[in-house]
Structure formats: structure tokens, C-alpha cells
C-alpha positions as CSV (number, residue, x, y, z in Angstrom):
1,M,19.8,-39.6,-116.5
2,Q,18.9,-36.2,-117.8
3,R,20.6,-33.1,-116.5
4,R,18.3,-31.1,-114.5
5,T,17.5,-34.8,-112.7
6,F,20.8,-35.2,-111.6
7,L,21.1,-31.5,-110.4
8,H,17.9,-32.3,-108.5
9,T,19.8,-35.3,-107.0
10,L,23.0,-34.2,-105.8
11,L,21.1,-31.3,-104.3
12,A,18.4,-33.4,-102.2
13,G,20.7,-35.3,-99.9
14,A,23.2,-35.1,-97.4
15,G,21.2,-32.2,-95.2
16,G,21.1,-29.8,-98.3
17,V,25.0,-29.8,-99.0
18,A,25.0,-27.9,-102.0
19,L,27.1,-28.8,-105.5
20,G,30.0,-26.8,-103.7
21,G,30.3,-29.4,-100.8
22,R,31.0,-32.9,-100.9
23,L,28.4,-34.5,-102.9
24,A,29.8,-32.4,-105.7
25,H,33.3,-33.2,-105.2
26,A,32.4,-37.0,-105.0
27,A,30.7,-37.2,-108.4
28,L,33.9,-35.3,-110.2
29,P,35.2,-37.7,-111.9
30,K,39.2,-38.3,-111.5
31,M,41.1,-36.0,-113.6
32,K,44.7,-34.1,-114.3
33,I,45.2,-31.3,-116.5
34,T,47.3,-32.6,-119.4
35,R,48.1,-29.6,-121.7
36,V,47.4,-25.4,-122.1
37,R,46.7,-24.7,-125.6
38,Y,46.2,-20.5,-126.3
39,Y,44.8,-19.0,-129.2
40,T,44.3,-15.5,-131.0
41,P,40.9,-15.4,-133.1
42,G,41.1,-15.5,-136.8
43,T,44.4,-15.8,-138.7
44,Q,47.9,-14.3,-136.7
45,A,47.3,-11.1,-139.8
46,R,43.3,-10.8,-138.3
47,G,44.0,-11.4,-134.8
48,G,46.4,-8.8,-134.1
49,A,48.2,-8.6,-130.9
50,P,47.1,-9.9,-127.6
51,N,44.9,-7.1,-125.9
52,L,45.3,-6.5,-121.9
53,T,41.8,-4.7,-122.6
54,S,39.5,-6.6,-124.3
55,G,40.8,-10.6,-123.5
56,A,39.6,-11.9,-126.8
57,N,42.6,-14.3,-126.6
58,V,40.7,-17.8,-126.0
59,I,42.4,-20.5,-123.3
60,C,41.8,-24.5,-123.7
61,I,42.8,-26.3,-120.5
62,D,42.6,-30.2,-121.7
63,T,42.3,-32.9,-119.2
64,D,43.0,-36.6,-119.5
65,A,39.5,-37.0,-118.8
66,G,38.3,-35.7,-122.1
67,I,37.0,-32.3,-121.1
68,T,38.4,-29.0,-122.0
69,G,37.6,-25.8,-120.1
70,I,37.2,-22.7,-122.2
71,G,38.5,-19.4,-121.0
72,E,39.8,-16.0,-122.5
73,G,42.6,-13.3,-121.4
74,G,46.5,-12.9,-121.0
75,T,49.4,-12.7,-123.3
76,K,52.0,-15.7,-124.5
77,D,54.5,-15.2,-121.7
78,T,52.1,-14.8,-118.9
79,I,50.3,-17.5,-120.1
80,E,53.0,-20.0,-120.5
81,H,54.4,-19.0,-116.5
82,C,50.7,-19.6,-114.9
83,A,49.8,-22.0,-116.6
84,S,52.9,-24.6,-116.5
85,A,51.7,-24.8,-112.5
86,L,48.7,-26.5,-113.4
87,I,50.1,-29.3,-116.0
88,G,49.5,-32.9,-113.8
89,Q,47.2,-31.2,-111.4
90,D,43.3,-32.0,-110.5
91,P,41.6,-29.3,-112.1
92,S,38.9,-29.3,-109.3
93,S,40.9,-28.0,-106.5
94,I,40.5,-24.0,-108.1
95,D,41.0,-22.2,-105.1
96,T,44.3,-24.1,-104.7
97,L,45.8,-23.7,-108.7
98,W,44.7,-20.1,-107.8
99,Q,46.9,-19.2,-104.9
100,N,49.8,-21.4,-106.5
101,M,49.5,-19.5,-109.8
102,F,49.4,-16.0,-107.6
103,R,51.6,-16.9,-105.1
104,G,54.3,-19.1,-107.0
105,N,56.7,-16.2,-107.4
106,F,58.1,-14.0,-104.6
107,Y,57.2,-10.5,-106.3
108,P,53.5,-9.6,-106.2
109,A,51.7,-10.1,-109.1
110,G,50.4,-7.5,-111.4
111,L,47.2,-6.7,-113.2
112,E,49.3,-8.7,-116.8
113,K,49.9,-11.6,-114.4
114,L,46.1,-11.4,-112.6
115,H,44.5,-11.1,-116.2
116,A,46.3,-14.4,-117.5
117,L,45.7,-16.2,-114.0
118,G,41.9,-15.1,-114.7
119,G,41.2,-16.9,-118.0
120,L,43.0,-20.0,-117.1
121,D,40.3,-19.3,-113.2
122,I,37.4,-19.1,-116.1
123,A,38.8,-22.3,-117.8
124,L,39.0,-24.1,-114.8
125,W,35.6,-23.2,-113.3
126,D,34.1,-24.3,-117.3
127,I,35.8,-27.7,-116.8
128,K,33.8,-28.6,-113.4
129,G,31.1,-27.3,-114.6
130,K,30.9,-29.4,-117.7
131,A,31.9,-32.1,-115.4
132,L,29.1,-32.5,-113.1
133,G,27.0,-31.2,-116.4
134,A,25.6,-28.0,-114.5
135,P,26.3,-24.5,-115.2
136,V,28.9,-22.6,-113.3
137,Y,26.5,-20.2,-111.7
138,A,24.6,-23.4,-110.3
139,L,28.3,-24.4,-108.5
140,L,28.4,-21.2,-107.2
141,G,24.7,-21.0,-104.9
142,G,22.7,-19.5,-107.9
143,P,20.6,-18.6,-109.8
144,T,19.2,-16.0,-108.0
145,R,18.2,-13.9,-111.1
146,T,17.4,-14.9,-115.2
147,L,18.7,-11.9,-117.1
148,C,21.5,-9.4,-116.7
149,E,20.7,-5.9,-117.8
150,C,23.0,-4.2,-120.0
151,Y,24.1,-0.6,-121.6
152,G,26.1,0.5,-124.7
153,G,26.5,3.3,-126.5
154,G,27.1,4.8,-130.0
155,G,24.4,3.2,-132.7
156,Q,23.4,3.9,-136.6
157,A,22.1,7.7,-135.8
158,K,22.5,11.1,-137.4
159,T,23.0,12.9,-133.6
160,I,23.9,11.4,-130.2
161,G,20.2,11.7,-128.8
162,E,18.9,10.1,-132.0
163,A,21.5,7.1,-130.3
164,A,20.8,7.5,-127.0
165,K,16.9,7.1,-128.1
166,A,17.8,4.2,-129.7
167,S,19.4,2.3,-127.2
168,M,16.4,2.4,-124.8
169,E,14.1,1.6,-127.3
170,A,16.2,-1.4,-128.1
171,G,16.0,-2.7,-124.2
172,F,19.4,-1.2,-123.1
173,K,19.1,0.2,-119.5
174,L,21.5,2.8,-120.0
175,F,23.1,4.6,-122.5
176,R,26.9,5.3,-122.4
177,T,28.9,8.2,-123.4
178,E,32.7,9.4,-122.6
179,V,34.4,12.8,-121.9
180,I,35.1,14.3,-125.1
181,G,37.2,17.2,-126.8
182,P,35.2,19.6,-128.9
183,G,34.9,18.9,-132.8
184,L,33.7,15.3,-132.3
185,S,31.4,13.9,-134.9
186,D,27.6,14.4,-133.9
187,T,27.7,10.6,-132.7
188,G,31.0,9.7,-132.0
189,T,31.2,8.9,-127.8
190,S,35.0,8.5,-127.9
191,S,38.1,11.5,-128.4
192,R,40.9,9.3,-127.7
193,G,44.1,9.8,-129.2
194,A,43.2,13.8,-130.0
195,Q,46.5,16.3,-129.8
196,N,46.4,19.3,-128.1
197,W,43.7,17.9,-125.9
198,N,42.5,21.0,-123.9
199,P,40.4,19.7,-120.7
200,R,38.4,22.7,-120.0
201,Q,37.5,22.9,-123.4
202,A,36.7,19.1,-123.3
203,V,34.5,19.8,-119.6
204,L,32.4,22.2,-121.4
205,A,31.9,20.0,-124.8
206,T,31.3,17.2,-122.4
207,F,28.6,18.4,-120.1
208,K,26.4,20.1,-123.4
209,R,26.8,16.6,-125.0
210,C,25.1,15.4,-121.9
211,Q,22.6,17.5,-121.7
212,E,21.3,16.4,-125.3
213,I,21.6,12.9,-123.9
214,R,18.9,13.5,-120.9
215,E,16.6,14.7,-122.8
216,A,16.7,12.4,-125.6
217,V,16.3,9.6,-122.9
218,G,13.7,11.1,-120.4
219,E,13.0,10.8,-117.1
220,A,12.4,6.8,-117.7
221,G,16.0,6.3,-119.6
222,D,19.5,6.7,-117.9
223,F,22.8,7.5,-119.2
224,I,26.8,7.3,-117.7
225,C,29.4,9.6,-118.5
226,D,33.0,7.7,-118.5
227,F,35.6,10.1,-117.8
228,H,38.4,7.8,-118.6
229,G,40.9,8.9,-116.9
230,K,41.2,11.7,-119.4
231,L,40.9,15.1,-116.6
232,D,42.8,16.0,-113.9
233,M,41.1,16.5,-110.5
234,P,40.1,19.9,-110.4
235,D,38.5,19.5,-114.1
236,A,37.3,16.2,-113.0
237,I,35.6,17.9,-109.8
238,T,33.9,20.7,-111.8
239,L,32.6,18.3,-114.5
240,A,31.3,16.0,-111.8
241,N,29.3,18.8,-110.1
242,M,27.8,20.4,-113.8
243,L,26.6,16.9,-114.6
244,E,24.7,16.6,-110.7
245,P,21.4,18.2,-112.2
246,L,21.3,15.8,-115.0
247,R,21.4,12.9,-112.6
248,P,23.6,10.5,-114.4
249,Y,23.7,7.0,-113.2
250,W,27.3,7.3,-112.4
251,V,30.8,8.9,-113.4
252,E,33.0,6.5,-114.6
253,D,36.8,6.7,-113.8
254,P,37.2,10.5,-112.8
255,V,40.5,10.3,-112.4
256,R,43.4,8.2,-113.6
257,N,43.1,4.0,-111.9
258,E,47.3,4.7,-110.9
259,A,45.6,7.0,-108.5
260,L,42.8,5.3,-106.6
261,P,43.7,6.7,-103.2
262,L,42.5,10.5,-104.6
263,Y,38.9,9.0,-104.3
264,R,39.3,9.5,-100.6
265,T,39.8,13.4,-101.6
266,L,37.2,13.0,-104.3
267,R,34.2,11.2,-102.3
268,P,33.6,14.5,-99.9
269,M,33.8,17.0,-103.2
270,V,30.9,15.6,-105.7
271,K,27.5,13.5,-104.8
272,V,27.0,12.0,-108.1
273,P,27.3,8.2,-107.9
274,L,30.8,7.1,-108.8
275,A,32.3,4.0,-110.7
276,T,35.8,2.4,-111.2
277,G,37.5,-0.7,-110.5
278,N,40.1,-2.1,-113.2
279,A,41.7,-3.8,-110.0
280,G,42.2,-6.7,-108.1
281,K,40.2,-7.4,-104.7
282,L,43.4,-6.5,-102.6
283,E,43.2,-3.1,-104.5
284,L,39.7,-2.2,-104.4
285,R,39.6,-3.8,-100.5
286,E,39.5,0.6,-99.6
287,L,37.4,1.5,-102.0
288,I,34.4,-0.7,-101.2
289,E,35.4,-1.2,-97.6
290,D,35.0,3.1,-97.1
291,Q,32.2,3.2,-99.7
292,L,34.6,5.6,-102.0
293,I,32.5,4.1,-104.8
294,D,29.0,3.0,-105.8
295,Y,30.1,0.8,-108.8
296,A,33.0,-1.7,-108.6
297,R,33.5,-1.6,-112.9
298,V,35.9,-4.4,-111.6
299,R,35.8,-7.6,-115.4
300,L,36.8,-10.6,-116.2
301,P,39.4,-11.9,-116.5
302,N,41.5,-8.8,-115.2
303,C,40.7,-8.9,-111.9
304,G,42.3,-12.6,-111.6
305,G,39.2,-15.3,-112.6
306,I,35.8,-16.0,-111.5
307,T,37.2,-17.3,-107.9
308,D,38.8,-13.6,-107.2
309,Y,35.3,-12.4,-108.6
310,L,33.3,-13.8,-105.7
311,K,35.5,-12.5,-103.2
312,I,35.0,-9.3,-104.6
313,A,31.3,-9.4,-104.8
314,S,30.6,-10.8,-101.4
315,M,32.3,-7.3,-100.1
316,C,30.2,-5.6,-102.7
317,E,27.1,-7.1,-100.6
318,A,28.6,-6.4,-97.5
319,H,28.8,-2.6,-98.4
320,F,26.5,-1.6,-100.3
321,T,28.3,-1.0,-103.3
322,G,27.4,-2.6,-107.6
323,L,28.8,-4.3,-109.5
324,S,29.0,-3.4,-113.3
325,P,32.1,-5.0,-115.4
326,E,33.7,-2.9,-117.8
327,G,33.4,-4.3,-121.7
328,T,35.5,-7.3,-122.2
329,G,36.1,-10.1,-124.8
330,P,32.8,-12.7,-124.9
331,I,34.0,-15.0,-123.3
332,G,34.6,-13.1,-120.4
333,T,31.2,-11.3,-120.6
334,A,30.1,-14.8,-120.3
335,A,31.4,-15.6,-116.8
336,E,30.7,-12.5,-115.8
337,T,27.4,-13.3,-116.6
338,H,27.2,-16.5,-114.4
339,V,29.0,-14.4,-111.1
340,A,25.3,-12.1,-111.3
341,A,23.6,-15.1,-111.5
342,A,25.1,-16.6,-108.0
343,T,25.2,-13.2,-106.4
344,N,22.6,-10.5,-105.0
345,V,24.0,-7.3,-105.6
346,P,23.1,-5.1,-108.1
347,F,24.4,-6.2,-111.8
348,L,24.9,-4.2,-115.3
349,L,27.0,-5.7,-118.2
350,Q,28.4,-3.2,-120.4
351,V,27.2,-5.4,-123.8
352,G,27.3,-4.2,-127.3
353,G,25.6,-7.5,-129.0
354,A,25.8,-10.7,-129.0
355,G,28.8,-12.8,-128.3
356,T,28.8,-15.2,-131.1
357,R,31.3,-15.1,-134.0
358,P,33.7,-17.6,-136.4
359,Y,35.8,-18.8,-133.2
360,L,32.8,-18.8,-130.9
361,P,29.6,-20.3,-132.6
362,Q,27.8,-20.5,-128.9
363,C,28.4,-17.9,-126.2
364,Y,26.0,-16.2,-124.3
365,D,22.4,-15.3,-125.1
366,F,21.8,-11.7,-126.3
367,K,18.7,-10.4,-127.1
368,Q,16.3,-6.8,-126.9
369,G,19.0,-5.3,-124.5
370,K,20.1,-7.7,-121.8
371,V,22.0,-11.3,-121.4
372,Y,20.0,-14.2,-120.4
373,I,20.8,-16.8,-117.7
374,N,21.0,-20.3,-120.0
375,E,21.7,-23.9,-118.4
376,R,24.2,-25.2,-120.6
377,P,27.1,-27.0,-118.7
378,G,29.9,-25.0,-118.1
379,L,30.3,-21.5,-119.1
380,G,27.8,-22.8,-122.4
381,V,30.4,-21.8,-124.1
382,E,31.8,-23.8,-127.9
383,F,35.2,-22.7,-129.5
384,D,36.0,-23.7,-132.5
385,P,40.1,-24.0,-133.3
386,K,39.7,-24.2,-136.8
387,E,38.6,-20.4,-136.7
388,A,41.5,-19.3,-134.6
389,T,45.4,-19.5,-134.7
390,L,47.4,-21.6,-131.7
391,I,50.1,-19.1,-130.2
392,T,51.9,-21.5,-127.8
393,E,51.1,-24.7,-125.7
394,V,51.9,-25.7,-122.4
395,T,52.6,-29.3,-121.5
396,Q,55.5,-29.0,-119.2
397,R,54.8,-28.3,-115.3
398,G,57.3,-25.8,-114.3
399,N,58.3,-24.4,-111.1
400,L,55.9,-22.5,-109.6
401,G,54.7,-23.1,-106.0
402,G,53.7,-21.3,-102.9
403,M,54.1,-22.8,-99.3
404,S,51.1,-24.5,-97.2
405,R,50.4,-23.9,-93.6
406,P,49.6,-27.0,-91.5
407,D,46.0,-26.3,-92.0
408,G,45.9,-26.8,-95.5
409,S,45.8,-22.5,-96.2
410,Y,48.6,-20.8,-98.4
411,T,51.2,-18.3,-97.9
412,N,53.8,-16.7,-100.1
413,W,57.4,-18.9,-100.1
């Protein structure tokens, strides 16, 4: 039976029960997780250390049914810790597995553990999609859209204005720039690592840069300015108010992520749209519910995977907040596309180009500044382990486990 016919058959019966309900569960083969593998792209020399920002290290969850799920994120120790809770388990019970990994120790999970847990969660959704012959977004209720608009920055140009104009002509929705110090090259967008950082000079240099960008993109184009948490509160407020007449799409991370409560003070003092969100749902809840931000910048796998991203998306929908995940690894971007295709909140991806590379011969579908939704099973990603280096593998079950109440819900042990 062709996959499209199979999906229509599943969706047609049982009073409209969709793929997430009993029909989908009945259609899943009985499986157990047998092994979790963790790779770095290329050789150890080329791959470097695991990166919690890009999340580019690859996770493979193997099952006894011959189906392997692909994910991305974590570090060697956090993957080994979380993956040990999966061995011998049914990969289709995704939320139960998530809760077990999250609550499997007494102390609350930090962002480092969420990063690993999120990568494993992405791979579990990939398994379920492959087992059903369906794209992940179909299991989540989509598709709601055919493409995701994107934005980027930089490019081969002599000036920042030319780079911004070229970005619009390439089909991107927005051009991104960053708080800069004086003396940066004409097309550079970052001053990270600069010595003798002078925030007052940075305010003026960034404002002049944004004036040039607005003129280049015109009224039909747009730009954002990422403060990157580099400014103290007074300078962040000053620059945000200076930028207001230029109508930035948003100002990103005006204060550091450790200082999220400051948004309650900051919000009444500026009028430009605000975006932030390298955090999990519990940290983001107050920002979203009290409408202290306009765009949640939470990304995969950092927030805990697709399972928790959907919960964050629901909060955003209820409080008129958009989602725009910050740039991540290519598998994470592919997973974000599936979440976007299953939600109705405004959604914007930070993508610089296609996700394919030697270790990922197939990834997300990018062209003309946009990522297009496809119908490939699971995440629609292929991984070639010959183009990567195995860091570790987990085959033994660990001693993780939360406690369940009589109604089946989880609590801490």
C-alpha cells in the first residue's frame, strides 16, 4: 500500500481519530530500544568538541524492529545519563520516556540535560514517523503550512547595506545584524571576543549600522537586531528606543538569559518587539503568559525536544506570541520545521542555507530563502555514519526512573 493511501486509511476511520490516537498506536509494530549511539560529524579532529549552541552531534536510537531514529544534541556524559533510561523501553511512549528522563534524578534538570534529552526526544519522534510511514508533522496534526520563512545575515558583499539587500533578493524574510563595536569590518555582524568592550560606543555604532540596513532593505524588507545580552540594562534600553523609528522586526536578547525576570522591568520602558528564549517551558512560562516578549526564541534540541516544543507552542498560541527558533544544528532545524508545520503561531527559522553535508546526505529542503515541508517519513533526514566518528554507545539500562501516580501521571521520586 502506498504511504499516502495508508495515511488516508488511518485518518478515515474511528470517528476521525487521527494518527496520534488509537489507530496510530495499533499500527505501530512492537519495538524495544536496544542501543543509543552518539557521533560527532567528520573525524575527531574536524568534529571538535560537542557544542551546546549548535547541537551538531548526532544521536541514533536503534530498535529491535530495525528502525533507527535520528536526533541531535547533548554531550557524551549527558547523553549516556539520559539514554540509559531508554534501553529496553517501547519507543512509542514518547511522553512517558520524556518524563522518566527529566524526573529520573532528584535535582531539577538544567539546560545541559534538557539539550541531551531533547536530542533523544527528536530521535524518538523520528522512529514513530518511520514506523508509520508518515512525516512527523502528520502525527502532530499538520500540515498547517507549506513552507517556513527564514532569515539570515552576512553574505559576500562589500558593505552591510549590500549584504542586507542581497539577503532580501535571495528570498529571506529578514536580515539579521548584531550589537557591534566600532571598527568592525563593513559586512561583519559580530564583535564577540572584542577586547576593551565599550558599550556606549557600541550603542552608537549599532544604531548607525541599523540605519544603513533599513535604507538598504527599504519599506518592503525587514531586519532584526540581536543585542546578544552584551549590553547592561541602561544601554539596552537606550539602543532599543533609538531603533524604534527604524521599525526592527524585533530586538533579540536585550539582557542576558540569566536575567529573564528583568523583562518585567524592561517591557514598559521600550516599544520595539522583544524576543528571547534559550530556556525550557518552565522558564518561558511567565514571559509568554504575561506577554513580556513577542517572539519565543526557543530552539531544538535545547528546550527538551519536540515533545516540549509543542507545549511551548500551545502557550504561545494562547498568548499571541510568535515562535522563531535561534539557529541550531541541521537535524534540529529539520525537527523545528515539523513543529512549524503542525502549529498556527507565526513561525520564522534562522537558516543560512541547505542542511545537507557529507554526514547528512538528506536533510531539510531549502531553496530561495525558505524551508519547504516535505512528505518523507519521520524527520526526512538521512545519516551516514561513515562520515562521522562514534563517541559513545549505550546498551545497558541505568537506574533512572520517576514515580507514577495511580492515574498514570508522573511525579518526582
